PyMOL Python script that loads the backbone (N, CA, C, O; Angstrom):
from pymol import cmd

cmd.read_pdbstr("""\
ATOM      1  N   MET A   1       0.867  -1.133  -0.231  1.00  0.00           N
ATOM      2  CA  MET A   1      -0.024  -0.211   0.046  1.00  0.00           C
ATOM      3  C   MET A   1       0.369   1.427   0.047  1.00  0.00           C
ATOM      4  O   MET A   1      -0.214   2.462  -0.274  1.00  0.00           O
ATOM      5  N   ALA A   2       2.092   0.962   0.754  1.00  0.00           N
ATOM      6  CA  ALA A   2       3.040   2.405   0.669  1.00  0.00           C
ATOM      7  C   ALA A   2       3.074   2.691  -0.534  1.00  0.00           C
ATOM      8  O   ALA A   2       2.484   3.676  -0.976  1.00  0.00           O
ATOM      9  N   VAL A   3       3.929   1.691  -1.437  1.00  0.00           N
ATOM     10  CA  VAL A   3       4.240   1.965  -3.165  1.00  0.00           C
ATOM     11  C   VAL A   3       3.503   2.459  -3.695  1.00  0.00           C
ATOM     12  O   VAL A   3       3.885   3.282  -4.526  1.00  0.00           O
ATOM     13  N   LYS A   4       2.071   2.240  -3.516  1.00  0.00           N
ATOM     14  CA  LYS A   4       0.968   3.095  -3.922  1.00  0.00           C
ATOM     15  C   LYS A   4       0.772   4.310  -3.855  1.00  0.00           C
ATOM     16  O   LYS A   4       0.563   5.047  -4.819  1.00  0.00           O
ATOM     17  N   GLN A   5       0.824   4.627  -2.705  1.00  0.00           N
ATOM     18  CA  GLN A   5       0.631   5.877  -2.351  1.00  0.00           C
ATOM     19  C   GLN A   5       2.025   6.776  -2.376  1.00  0.00           C
ATOM     20  O   GLN A   5       2.060   7.985  -2.151  1.00  0.00           O
ATOM     21  N   ALA A   6       2.929   6.115  -2.630  1.00  0.00           N
ATOM     22  CA  ALA A   6       4.527   7.149  -3.223  1.00  0.00           C
ATOM     23  C   ALA A   6       4.516   7.236  -4.623  1.00  0.00           C
ATOM     24  O   ALA A   6       5.126   8.145  -5.187  1.00  0.00           O
ATOM     25  N   LYS A   7       3.743   6.192  -5.385  1.00  0.00           N
ATOM     26  CA  LYS A   7       3.624   6.475  -6.539  1.00  0.00           C
ATOM     27  C   LYS A   7       2.555   7.505  -7.345  1.00  0.00           C
ATOM     28  O   LYS A   7       2.730   7.953  -8.479  1.00  0.00           O
ATOM     29  N   ASN A   8       1.394   7.763  -6.453  1.00  0.00           N
ATOM     30  CA  ASN A   8       0.821   8.524  -6.806  1.00  0.00           C
ATOM     31  C   ASN A   8       1.182   9.934  -6.479  1.00  0.00           C
ATOM     32  O   ASN A   8       1.178  10.883  -7.262  1.00  0.00           O
ATOM     33  N   LEU A   9       1.551   9.939  -4.988  1.00  0.00           N
ATOM     34  CA  LEU A   9       2.011  11.559  -4.917  1.00  0.00           C
ATOM     35  C   LEU A   9       3.551  11.784  -5.423  1.00  0.00           C
ATOM     36  O   LEU A   9       4.236  12.645  -4.873  1.00  0.00           O
ATOM     37  N   GLY A  10       3.930  11.206  -6.193  1.00  0.00           N
ATOM     38  CA  GLY A  10       4.835  11.757  -6.998  1.00  0.00           C
ATOM     39  C   GLY A  10       4.245  12.286  -8.215  1.00  0.00           C
ATOM     40  O   GLY A  10       4.751  13.269  -8.756  1.00  0.00           O
ATOM     41  N   ARG A  11       3.290  11.755  -8.657  1.00  0.00           N
ATOM     42  CA  ARG A  11       2.590  12.430  -9.970  1.00  0.00           C
ATOM     43  C   ARG A  11       2.013  13.409  -9.627  1.00  0.00           C
ATOM     44  O   ARG A  11       1.992  14.446 -10.290  1.00  0.00           O
ATOM     45  N   LEU A  12       1.366  13.220  -8.377  1.00  0.00           N
ATOM     46  CA  LEU A  12       0.862  14.385  -7.584  1.00  0.00           C
ATOM     47  C   LEU A  12       1.730  15.601  -7.572  1.00  0.00           C
ATOM     48  O   LEU A  12       1.415  16.732  -7.942  1.00  0.00           O
ATOM     49  N   GLU A  13       2.942  15.168  -7.059  1.00  0.00           N
ATOM     50  CA  GLU A  13       4.115  16.202  -6.766  1.00  0.00           C
ATOM     51  C   GLU A  13       4.164  17.119  -8.678  1.00  0.00           C
ATOM     52  O   GLU A  13       3.870  18.299  -8.867  1.00  0.00           O
ATOM     53  N   LEU A  14       4.548  16.261  -9.621  1.00  0.00           N
ATOM     54  CA  LEU A  14       5.154  16.527 -11.002  1.00  0.00           C
ATOM     55  C   LEU A  14       3.805  17.651 -11.508  1.00  0.00           C
ATOM     56  O   LEU A  14       3.821  18.790 -11.975  1.00  0.00           O
ATOM     57  N   LEU A  15       2.571  16.589 -11.112  1.00  0.00           N
ATOM     58  CA  LEU A  15       1.628  18.146 -11.881  1.00  0.00           C
ATOM     59  C   LEU A  15       1.437  19.178 -10.772  1.00  0.00           C
ATOM     60  O   LEU A  15       0.540  19.916 -11.179  1.00  0.00           O
ATOM     61  N   ALA A  16       1.704  19.448  -9.979  1.00  0.00           N
ATOM     62  CA  ALA A  16       1.627  20.221  -8.928  1.00  0.00           C
ATOM     63  C   ALA A  16       2.851  21.187  -9.785  1.00  0.00           C
ATOM     64  O   ALA A  16       2.429  22.159 -10.411  1.00  0.00           O
ATOM     65  N   TRP A  17       4.378  20.896  -9.798  1.00  0.00           N
ATOM     66  CA  TRP A  17       5.567  21.375 -10.148  1.00  0.00           C
ATOM     67  C   TRP A  17       5.233  21.930 -11.426  1.00  0.00           C
ATOM     68  O   TRP A  17       5.515  23.118 -11.584  1.00  0.00           O
ATOM     69  N   LEU A  18       4.411  20.996 -12.849  1.00  0.00           N
ATOM     70  CA  LEU A  18       3.958  21.333 -14.092  1.00  0.00           C
ATOM     71  C   LEU A  18       3.183  22.987 -13.960  1.00  0.00           C
ATOM     72  O   LEU A  18       3.402  24.028 -14.580  1.00  0.00           O
ATOM     73  N   ASN A  19       2.063  22.594 -12.695  1.00  0.00           N
ATOM     74  CA  ASN A  19       1.004  23.798 -13.208  1.00  0.00           C
ATOM     75  C   ASN A  19       1.361  25.049 -12.332  1.00  0.00           C
ATOM     76  O   ASN A  19       0.967  26.184 -12.599  1.00  0.00           O
ATOM     77  N   ASP A  20       2.083  24.750 -11.345  1.00  0.00           N
ATOM     78  CA  ASP A  20       3.123  25.911 -10.979  1.00  0.00           C
ATOM     79  C   ASP A  20       3.862  26.970 -11.876  1.00  0.00           C
ATOM     80  O   ASP A  20       3.810  28.199 -11.910  1.00  0.00           O
ATOM     81  N   LEU A  21       4.580  26.014 -12.603  1.00  0.00           N
ATOM     82  CA  LEU A  21       5.782  26.439 -13.514  1.00  0.00           C
ATOM     83  C   LEU A  21       5.483  27.217 -14.848  1.00  0.00           C
ATOM     84  O   LEU A  21       6.098  28.242 -15.141  1.00  0.00           O
ATOM     85  N   ALA A  22       4.381  26.602 -15.735  1.00  0.00           N
ATOM     86  CA  ALA A  22       3.572  26.661 -16.588  1.00  0.00           C
ATOM     87  C   ALA A  22       2.704  27.199 -16.556  1.00  0.00           C
ATOM     88  O   ALA A  22       2.026  27.334 -17.574  1.00  0.00           O
ATOM     89  N   GLU A  23       2.344  27.744 -15.365  1.00  0.00           N
ATOM     90  CA  GLU A  23       0.908  28.761 -15.041  1.00  0.00           C
ATOM     91  C   GLU A  23      -0.820  27.828 -15.518  1.00  0.00           C
ATOM     92  O   GLU A  23      -1.845  28.324 -15.985  1.00  0.00           O
ATOM     93  N   THR A  24      -0.579  26.678 -15.226  1.00  0.00           N
ATOM     94  CA  THR A  24      -1.560  26.019 -15.808  1.00  0.00           C
ATOM     95  C   THR A  24      -2.362  25.178 -15.010  1.00  0.00           C
ATOM     96  O   THR A  24      -1.729  24.930 -13.984  1.00  0.00           O
ATOM     97  N   ASP A  25      -3.710  24.500 -15.006  1.00  0.00           N
ATOM     98  CA  ASP A  25      -4.713  23.827 -14.623  1.00  0.00           C
ATOM     99  C   ASP A  25      -4.293  22.576 -14.983  1.00  0.00           C
ATOM    100  O   ASP A  25      -5.388  22.092 -15.268  1.00  0.00           O
ATOM    101  N   TYR A  26      -3.428  21.622 -15.195  1.00  0.00           N
ATOM    102  CA  TYR A  26      -3.872  20.346 -16.004  1.00  0.00           C
ATOM    103  C   TYR A  26      -4.343  19.513 -14.679  1.00  0.00           C
ATOM    104  O   TYR A  26      -3.685  19.477 -13.640  1.00  0.00           O
ATOM    105  N   PRO A  27      -5.686  18.798 -14.903  1.00  0.00           N
ATOM    106  CA  PRO A  27      -6.110  17.910 -14.013  1.00  0.00           C
ATOM    107  C   PRO A  27      -5.458  16.890 -13.864  1.00  0.00           C
ATOM    108  O   PRO A  27      -5.696  16.295 -12.813  1.00  0.00           O
ATOM    109  N   LYS A  28      -4.619  16.393 -14.606  1.00  0.00           N
ATOM    110  CA  LYS A  28      -3.869  14.593 -14.810  1.00  0.00           C
ATOM    111  C   LYS A  28      -3.020  14.746 -15.611  1.00  0.00           C
ATOM    112  O   LYS A  28      -2.954  15.355 -16.679  1.00  0.00           O
ATOM    113  N   ILE A  29      -1.901  13.750 -14.652  1.00  0.00           N
ATOM    114  CA  ILE A  29      -0.606  13.832 -15.941  1.00  0.00           C
ATOM    115  C   ILE A  29      -0.825  13.551 -17.443  1.00  0.00           C
ATOM    116  O   ILE A  29      -0.186  14.018 -18.386  1.00  0.00           O
ATOM    117  N   GLU A  30      -1.935  12.629 -17.468  1.00  0.00           N
ATOM    118  CA  GLU A  30      -2.494  12.475 -19.138  1.00  0.00           C
ATOM    119  C   GLU A  30      -3.061  13.325 -19.786  1.00  0.00           C
ATOM    120  O   GLU A  30      -3.179  13.144 -20.997  1.00  0.00           O
ATOM    121  N   ALA A  31      -3.513  14.350 -19.256  1.00  0.00           N
ATOM    122  CA  ALA A  31      -3.952  15.250 -20.433  1.00  0.00           C
ATOM    123  C   ALA A  31      -2.117  16.539 -20.754  1.00  0.00           C
ATOM    124  O   ALA A  31      -2.298  17.730 -21.008  1.00  0.00           O
ATOM    125  N   CYS A  32      -1.115  16.147 -20.692  1.00  0.00           N
ATOM    126  CA  CYS A  32       0.202  16.213 -20.821  1.00  0.00           C
ATOM    127  C   CYS A  32       0.112  15.688 -22.323  1.00  0.00           C
ATOM    128  O   CYS A  32       1.068  16.053 -23.007  1.00  0.00           O
ATOM    129  N   SER A  33      -0.623  15.083 -22.831  1.00  0.00           N
ATOM    130  CA  SER A  33      -0.117  13.995 -23.794  1.00  0.00           C
ATOM    131  C   SER A  33      -0.880  14.665 -25.381  1.00  0.00           C
ATOM    132  O   SER A  33      -1.259  14.019 -26.358  1.00  0.00           O
ATOM    133  N   ASP A  34      -0.900  15.833 -25.203  1.00  0.00           N
ATOM    134  CA  ASP A  34      -1.088  16.923 -26.054  1.00  0.00           C
ATOM    135  C   ASP A  34       0.301  17.777 -26.250  1.00  0.00           C
ATOM    136  O   ASP A  34       0.352  18.814 -26.911  1.00  0.00           O
ATOM    137  N   ALA A  35       1.231  17.283 -25.690  1.00  0.00           N
ATOM    138  CA  ALA A  35       2.794  17.956 -25.754  1.00  0.00           C
ATOM    139  C   ALA A  35       2.958  19.396 -25.383  1.00  0.00           C
ATOM    140  O   ALA A  35       4.063  19.858 -25.101  1.00  0.00           O
ATOM    141  N   VAL A  36       1.849  20.113 -25.383  1.00  0.00           N
ATOM    142  CA  VAL A  36       1.843  21.466 -24.813  1.00  0.00           C
ATOM    143  C   VAL A  36       2.544  22.043 -23.588  1.00  0.00           C
ATOM    144  O   VAL A  36       3.106  23.135 -23.506  1.00  0.00           O
ATOM    145  N   GLY A  37       2.401  21.079 -22.625  1.00  0.00           N
ATOM    146  CA  GLY A  37       3.102  21.304 -21.161  1.00  0.00           C
ATOM    147  C   GLY A  37       4.660  20.867 -21.706  1.00  0.00           C
ATOM    148  O   GLY A  37       5.491  21.730 -21.421  1.00  0.00           O
ATOM    149  N   PHE A  38       4.986  20.169 -22.139  1.00  0.00           N
ATOM    150  CA  PHE A  38       6.387  19.984 -22.687  1.00  0.00           C
ATOM    151  C   PHE A  38       7.018  21.490 -23.503  1.00  0.00           C
ATOM    152  O   PHE A  38       8.196  21.839 -23.586  1.00  0.00           O
ATOM    153  N   CYS A  39       6.176  21.972 -23.872  1.00  0.00           N
ATOM    154  CA  CYS A  39       6.779  23.146 -24.620  1.00  0.00           C
ATOM    155  C   CYS A  39       6.859  24.570 -23.731  1.00  0.00           C
ATOM    156  O   CYS A  39       7.623  25.518 -23.918  1.00  0.00           O
ATOM    157  N   GLN A  40       5.899  24.423 -22.778  1.00  0.00           N
ATOM    158  CA  GLN A  40       5.434  25.249 -21.796  1.00  0.00           C
ATOM    159  C   GLN A  40       6.855  25.032 -20.775  1.00  0.00           C
ATOM    160  O   GLN A  40       7.786  25.826 -20.648  1.00  0.00           O
ATOM    161  N   VAL A  41       6.727  24.062 -20.294  1.00  0.00           N
ATOM    162  CA  VAL A  41       7.971  24.163 -19.552  1.00  0.00           C
ATOM    163  C   VAL A  41       9.230  24.275 -20.322  1.00  0.00           C
ATOM    164  O   VAL A  41      10.015  24.928 -19.634  1.00  0.00           O
ATOM    165  N   LEU A  42       9.867  23.865 -21.646  1.00  0.00           N
ATOM    166  CA  LEU A  42      10.850  24.206 -22.202  1.00  0.00           C
ATOM    167  C   LEU A  42      10.881  25.746 -22.248  1.00  0.00           C
ATOM    168  O   LEU A  42      11.934  26.343 -22.025  1.00  0.00           O
ATOM    169  N   ASP A  43       9.717  26.404 -22.539  1.00  0.00           N
ATOM    170  CA  ASP A  43       9.652  27.919 -22.603  1.00  0.00           C
ATOM    171  C   ASP A  43      10.009  28.429 -21.331  1.00  0.00           C
ATOM    172  O   ASP A  43      10.914  29.263 -21.364  1.00  0.00           O
ATOM    173  N   ALA A  44       9.578  28.175 -20.304  1.00  0.00           N
ATOM    174  CA  ALA A  44       9.608  28.584 -18.895  1.00  0.00           C
ATOM    175  C   ALA A  44      10.998  28.495 -18.798  1.00  0.00           C
ATOM    176  O   ALA A  44      11.497  29.577 -18.489  1.00  0.00           O
ATOM    177  N   ILE A  45      11.910  27.463 -18.974  1.00  0.00           N
ATOM    178  CA  ILE A  45      12.956  27.506 -18.418  1.00  0.00           C
ATOM    179  C   ILE A  45      14.181  28.029 -19.721  1.00  0.00           C
ATOM    180  O   ILE A  45      15.321  28.155 -19.275  1.00  0.00           O
ATOM    181  N   ALA A  46      14.080  28.202 -20.612  1.00  0.00           N
ATOM    182  CA  ALA A  46      15.033  28.901 -21.999  1.00  0.00           C
ATOM    183  C   ALA A  46      14.244  30.172 -22.195  1.00  0.00           C
ATOM    184  O   ALA A  46      14.536  30.415 -23.366  1.00  0.00           O
ATOM    185  N   PRO A  47      13.460  31.112 -21.826  1.00  0.00           N
ATOM    186  CA  PRO A  47      12.717  32.127 -22.535  1.00  0.00           C
ATOM    187  C   PRO A  47      13.433  32.961 -23.765  1.00  0.00           C
ATOM    188  O   PRO A  47      12.743  33.609 -24.552  1.00  0.00           O
ATOM    189  N   SER A  48      14.619  32.907 -23.852  1.00  0.00           N
ATOM    190  CA  SER A  48      15.120  33.407 -24.625  1.00  0.00           C
ATOM    191  C   SER A  48      15.028  32.417 -25.914  1.00  0.00           C
ATOM    192  O   SER A  48      15.243  32.953 -27.001  1.00  0.00           O
ATOM    193  N   SER A  49      14.766  31.195 -25.905  1.00  0.00           N
ATOM    194  CA  SER A  49      15.513  30.509 -26.783  1.00  0.00           C
ATOM    195  C   SER A  49      13.777  30.379 -27.694  1.00  0.00           C
ATOM    196  O   SER A  49      13.652  29.518 -28.565  1.00  0.00           O
ATOM    197  N   GLN A  50      12.809  31.145 -27.410  1.00  0.00           N
ATOM    198  CA  GLN A  50      11.800  31.811 -28.426  1.00  0.00           C
ATOM    199  C   GLN A  50      10.767  30.131 -28.781  1.00  0.00           C
ATOM    200  O   GLN A  50      10.655  29.439 -29.793  1.00  0.00           O
ATOM    201  N   MET A  51      10.460  30.075 -28.043  1.00  0.00           N
ATOM    202  CA  MET A  51       9.469  28.528 -28.192  1.00  0.00           C
ATOM    203  C   MET A  51       8.200  29.251 -29.099  1.00  0.00           C
ATOM    204  O   MET A  51       7.476  30.178 -28.736  1.00  0.00           O
ATOM    205  N   PRO A  52       8.181  28.543 -30.343  1.00  0.00           N
ATOM    206  CA  PRO A  52       6.898  28.660 -30.980  1.00  0.00           C
ATOM    207  C   PRO A  52       5.638  28.506 -31.017  1.00  0.00           C
ATOM    208  O   PRO A  52       5.099  28.058 -32.028  1.00  0.00           O
ATOM    209  N   MET A  53       4.858  28.892 -29.783  1.00  0.00           N
ATOM    210  CA  MET A  53       3.914  28.807 -28.912  1.00  0.00           C
ATOM    211  C   MET A  53       2.502  29.266 -29.847  1.00  0.00           C
ATOM    212  O   MET A  53       1.342  28.994 -29.540  1.00  0.00           O
ATOM    213  N   HIS A  54       2.898  29.936 -30.909  1.00  0.00           N
ATOM    214  CA  HIS A  54       1.647  30.249 -31.931  1.00  0.00           C
ATOM    215  C   HIS A  54       1.421  29.012 -32.601  1.00  0.00           C
ATOM    216  O   HIS A  54       0.295  28.660 -32.949  1.00  0.00           O
ATOM    217  N   ARG A  55       2.661  28.205 -32.832  1.00  0.00           N
ATOM    218  CA  ARG A  55       2.019  26.658 -33.607  1.00  0.00           C
ATOM    219  C   ARG A  55       1.435  25.921 -32.841  1.00  0.00           C
ATOM    220  O   ARG A  55       0.721  25.106 -33.425  1.00  0.00           O
ATOM    221  N   LEU A  56       1.432  25.839 -31.452  1.00  0.00           N
ATOM    222  CA  LEU A  56       0.571  24.699 -30.744  1.00  0.00           C
ATOM    223  C   LEU A  56      -0.853  24.843 -31.106  1.00  0.00           C
ATOM    224  O   LEU A  56      -1.480  25.852 -31.431  1.00  0.00           O
ATOM    225  N   ARG A  57      -1.227  23.614 -30.980  1.00  0.00           N
ATOM    226  CA  ARG A  57      -2.890  23.671 -30.971  1.00  0.00           C
ATOM    227  C   ARG A  57      -2.987  23.245 -29.857  1.00  0.00           C
ATOM    228  O   ARG A  57      -2.484  22.227 -29.381  1.00  0.00           O
ATOM    229  N   PHE A  58      -3.724  24.103 -29.326  1.00  0.00           N
ATOM    230  CA  PHE A  58      -3.908  23.864 -27.638  1.00  0.00           C
ATOM    231  C   PHE A  58      -5.059  23.397 -27.785  1.00  0.00           C
ATOM    232  O   PHE A  58      -5.734  23.697 -28.769  1.00  0.00           O
ATOM    233  N   ASN A  59      -5.564  22.447 -26.683  1.00  0.00           N
ATOM    234  CA  ASN A  59      -6.801  21.365 -26.668  1.00  0.00           C
ATOM    235  C   ASN A  59      -6.884  20.865 -27.792  1.00  0.00           C
ATOM    236  O   ASN A  59      -7.789  21.025 -28.611  1.00  0.00           O
ATOM    237  N   ALA A  60      -5.601  20.010 -27.915  1.00  0.00           N
ATOM    238  CA  ALA A  60      -5.905  19.141 -29.588  1.00  0.00           C
ATOM    239  C   ALA A  60      -6.773  18.025 -29.183  1.00  0.00           C
ATOM    240  O   ALA A  60      -6.682  17.449 -28.099  1.00  0.00           O
ATOM    241  N   SER A  61      -7.386  17.826 -29.854  1.00  0.00           N
ATOM    242  CA  SER A  61      -8.377  17.402 -29.371  1.00  0.00           C
ATOM    243  C   SER A  61      -8.577  15.718 -30.203  1.00  0.00           C
ATOM    244  O   SER A  61      -9.521  14.983 -29.915  1.00  0.00           O
ATOM    245  N   ASN A  62      -7.326  15.275 -31.411  1.00  0.00           N
ATOM    246  CA  ASN A  62      -7.095  14.304 -31.967  1.00  0.00           C
ATOM    247  C   ASN A  62      -5.617  14.074 -32.287  1.00  0.00           C
ATOM    248  O   ASN A  62      -4.716  14.837 -31.938  1.00  0.00           O
ATOM    249  N   ARG A  63      -5.465  12.991 -32.956  1.00  0.00           N
ATOM    250  CA  ARG A  63      -3.697  12.083 -33.058  1.00  0.00           C
ATOM    251  C   ARG A  63      -3.228  13.412 -34.086  1.00  0.00           C
ATOM    252  O   ARG A  63      -2.420  14.145 -33.514  1.00  0.00           O
ATOM    253  N   ASP A  64      -3.492  13.736 -35.120  1.00  0.00           N
ATOM    254  CA  ASP A  64      -2.780  14.734 -35.782  1.00  0.00           C
ATOM    255  C   ASP A  64      -2.420  15.602 -34.906  1.00  0.00           C
ATOM    256  O   ASP A  64      -1.219  15.871 -34.924  1.00  0.00           O
ATOM    257  N   ASP A  65      -3.392  16.411 -33.744  1.00  0.00           N
ATOM    258  CA  ASP A  65      -3.004  17.787 -33.705  1.00  0.00           C
ATOM    259  C   ASP A  65      -1.476  17.241 -32.465  1.00  0.00           C
ATOM    260  O   ASP A  65      -0.319  17.649 -32.562  1.00  0.00           O
ATOM    261  N   ARG A  66      -1.822  16.610 -31.795  1.00  0.00           N
ATOM    262  CA  ARG A  66      -1.070  15.881 -30.504  1.00  0.00           C
ATOM    263  C   ARG A  66      -0.054  15.593 -31.647  1.00  0.00           C
ATOM    264  O   ARG A  66       0.319  16.633 -32.189  1.00  0.00           O
ATOM    265  N   GLU A  67       0.366  14.719 -32.038  1.00  0.00           N
ATOM    266  CA  GLU A  67       1.779  14.695 -33.426  1.00  0.00           C
ATOM    267  C   GLU A  67       2.184  16.028 -33.991  1.00  0.00           C
ATOM    268  O   GLU A  67       3.352  16.183 -34.349  1.00  0.00           O
ATOM    269  N   ARG A  68       1.197  17.126 -34.112  1.00  0.00           N
ATOM    270  CA  ARG A  68       1.729  18.330 -34.702  1.00  0.00           C
ATOM    271  C   ARG A  68       2.821  19.072 -33.666  1.00  0.00           C
ATOM    272  O   ARG A  68       3.928  19.563 -33.891  1.00  0.00           O
ATOM    273  N   ASN A  69       2.015  18.938 -32.402  1.00  0.00           N
ATOM    274  CA  ASN A  69       2.610  19.568 -31.288  1.00  0.00           C
ATOM    275  C   ASN A  69       3.934  18.984 -30.486  1.00  0.00           C
ATOM    276  O   ASN A  69       4.671  19.748 -29.863  1.00  0.00           O
ATOM    277  N   LEU A  70       4.220  17.226 -30.578  1.00  0.00           N
ATOM    278  CA  LEU A  70       5.215  17.246 -30.319  1.00  0.00           C
ATOM    279  C   LEU A  70       5.957  17.069 -31.450  1.00  0.00           C
ATOM    280  O   LEU A  70       6.923  16.389 -31.102  1.00  0.00           O
ATOM    281  N   ARG A  71       6.064  17.415 -33.123  1.00  0.00           N
ATOM    282  CA  ARG A  71       6.772  17.403 -33.674  1.00  0.00           C
ATOM    283  C   ARG A  71       7.383  18.966 -33.170  1.00  0.00           C
ATOM    284  O   ARG A  71       8.536  19.112 -32.763  1.00  0.00           O
ATOM    285  N   THR A  72       6.446  20.009 -33.276  1.00  0.00           N
ATOM    286  CA  THR A  72       7.174  21.409 -32.758  1.00  0.00           C
ATOM    287  C   THR A  72       7.977  21.461 -31.725  1.00  0.00           C
ATOM    288  O   THR A  72       8.824  22.330 -31.520  1.00  0.00           O
ATOM    289  N   PHE A  73       7.661  20.279 -30.869  1.00  0.00           N
ATOM    290  CA  PHE A  73       8.841  20.341 -29.442  1.00  0.00           C
ATOM    291  C   PHE A  73       9.619  19.771 -30.092  1.00  0.00           C
ATOM    292  O   PHE A  73      10.628  20.459 -30.246  1.00  0.00           O
ATOM    293  N   ALA A  74       9.685  18.533 -30.720  1.00  0.00           N
ATOM    294  CA  ALA A  74      10.968  17.819 -30.783  1.00  0.00           C
ATOM    295  C   ALA A  74      12.094  19.060 -31.904  1.00  0.00           C
ATOM    296  O   ALA A  74      13.317  18.942 -31.817  1.00  0.00           O
ATOM    297  N   ALA A  75      11.655  19.836 -32.589  1.00  0.00           N
ATOM    298  CA  ALA A  75      12.292  20.454 -33.459  1.00  0.00           C
ATOM    299  C   ALA A  75      12.988  21.797 -32.726  1.00  0.00           C
ATOM    300  O   ALA A  75      14.053  22.292 -33.095  1.00  0.00           O
ATOM    301  N   HIS A  76      12.148  22.292 -31.589  1.00  0.00           N
ATOM    302  CA  HIS A  76      13.157  22.781 -30.788  1.00  0.00           C
ATOM    303  C   HIS A  76      13.909  22.511 -30.007  1.00  0.00           C
ATOM    304  O   HIS A  76      14.827  23.209 -29.578  1.00  0.00           O
ATOM    305  N   VAL A  77      13.503  21.051 -29.609  1.00  0.00           N
ATOM    306  CA  VAL A  77      14.805  20.715 -28.627  1.00  0.00           C
ATOM    307  C   VAL A  77      16.234  20.634 -29.591  1.00  0.00           C
ATOM    308  O   VAL A  77      17.301  21.238 -29.482  1.00  0.00           O
ATOM    309  N   SER A  78      15.708  19.495 -30.694  1.00  0.00           N
ATOM    310  CA  SER A  78      16.776  19.774 -31.791  1.00  0.00           C
ATOM    311  C   SER A  78      17.634  20.966 -31.903  1.00  0.00           C
ATOM    312  O   SER A  78      18.856  20.975 -32.053  1.00  0.00           O
ATOM    313  N   LYS A  79      16.647  22.207 -31.790  1.00  0.00           N
ATOM    314  CA  LYS A  79      17.339  23.642 -32.232  1.00  0.00           C
ATOM    315  C   LYS A  79      18.033  24.021 -31.060  1.00  0.00           C
ATOM    316  O   LYS A  79      18.994  24.768 -31.244  1.00  0.00           O
ATOM    317  N   LEU A  80      17.756  23.658 -29.803  1.00  0.00           N
ATOM    318  CA  LEU A  80      19.030  23.895 -28.749  1.00  0.00           C
ATOM    319  C   LEU A  80      19.514  23.163 -28.376  1.00  0.00           C
ATOM    320  O   LEU A  80      19.865  23.175 -27.196  1.00  0.00           O
ATOM    321  N   ARG A  81      19.795  22.079 -29.265  1.00  0.00           N
ATOM    322  CA  ARG A  81      20.992  20.847 -29.633  1.00  0.00           C
ATOM    323  C   ARG A  81      21.382  20.168 -28.187  1.00  0.00           C
ATOM    324  O   ARG A  81      22.505  19.985 -27.717  1.00  0.00           O
ATOM    325  N   LEU A  82      19.847  19.794 -27.527  1.00  0.00           N
ATOM    326  CA  LEU A  82      19.904  19.307 -26.305  1.00  0.00           C
ATOM    327  C   LEU A  82      20.057  18.273 -26.487  1.00  0.00           C
ATOM    328  O   LEU A  82      19.862  17.950 -27.659  1.00  0.00           O
ATOM    329  N   PRO A  83      20.497  17.095 -25.482  1.00  0.00           N
ATOM    330  CA  PRO A  83      21.054  15.862 -25.908  1.00  0.00           C
ATOM    331  C   PRO A  83      19.740  14.836 -25.391  1.00  0.00           C
ATOM    332  O   PRO A  83      19.636  13.954 -24.538  1.00  0.00           O
ATOM    333  N   TYR A  84      18.804  15.467 -26.404  1.00  0.00           N
ATOM    334  CA  TYR A  84      17.353  13.822 -26.149  1.00  0.00           C
ATOM    335  C   TYR A  84      16.692  13.800 -27.337  1.00  0.00           C
ATOM    336  O   TYR A  84      16.306  14.802 -27.939  1.00  0.00           O
ATOM    337  N   GLN A  85      16.596  13.003 -27.580  1.00  0.00           N
ATOM    338  CA  GLN A  85      15.836  12.530 -28.934  1.00  0.00           C
ATOM    339  C   GLN A  85      14.268  12.154 -28.824  1.00  0.00           C
ATOM    340  O   GLN A  85      13.875  11.086 -28.355  1.00  0.00           O
ATOM    341  N   VAL A  86      13.522  13.058 -29.261  1.00  0.00           N
ATOM    342  CA  VAL A  86      12.366  13.058 -29.165  1.00  0.00           C
ATOM    343  C   VAL A  86      11.262  12.148 -30.538  1.00  0.00           C
ATOM    344  O   VAL A  86      11.079  12.610 -31.665  1.00  0.00           O
ATOM    345  N   ASP A  87      10.659  10.781 -30.003  1.00  0.00           N
ATOM    346  CA  ASP A  87      10.319  10.094 -30.829  1.00  0.00           C
ATOM    347  C   ASP A  87       8.547  10.639 -31.157  1.00  0.00           C
ATOM    348  O   ASP A  87       7.723  10.725 -30.247  1.00  0.00           O
ATOM    349  N   VAL A  88       8.379  10.809 -31.936  1.00  0.00           N
ATOM    350  CA  VAL A  88       7.191  11.191 -32.825  1.00  0.00           C
ATOM    351  C   VAL A  88       6.983  10.306 -33.432  1.00  0.00           C
ATOM    352  O   VAL A  88       7.633  10.073 -34.451  1.00  0.00           O
ATOM    353  N   THR A  89       5.854   9.403 -32.935  1.00  0.00           N
ATOM    354  CA  THR A  89       5.100   8.253 -33.909  1.00  0.00           C
ATOM    355  C   THR A  89       3.902   7.532 -32.871  1.00  0.00           C
ATOM    356  O   THR A  89       3.171   6.638 -33.298  1.00  0.00           O
TER     357      THR A  89
END
""", "prot")
cmd.dss("prot")
cmd.show_as("cartoon", "prot")
cmd.util.cbc("prot")
cmd.orient("prot")
């Protein structure tokens, strides 16, 4: 039981951190599947990098919109030469 509580607490802490950093109100971690949260975090930690927030589909309702957001995120990660590979599939 303690392991389950610790796992949930970690998710809640991560969600609270994301909502505080990006000034958002994500109700669950799963809501981040649209990749907008990832872009907001990147923009918050590197504001001079000029993340193209206008290219994102906020409230993405289908897979194509979510993949488009993820491709935007992946392109920006690459532009910043961060050592991270984003798989967009």
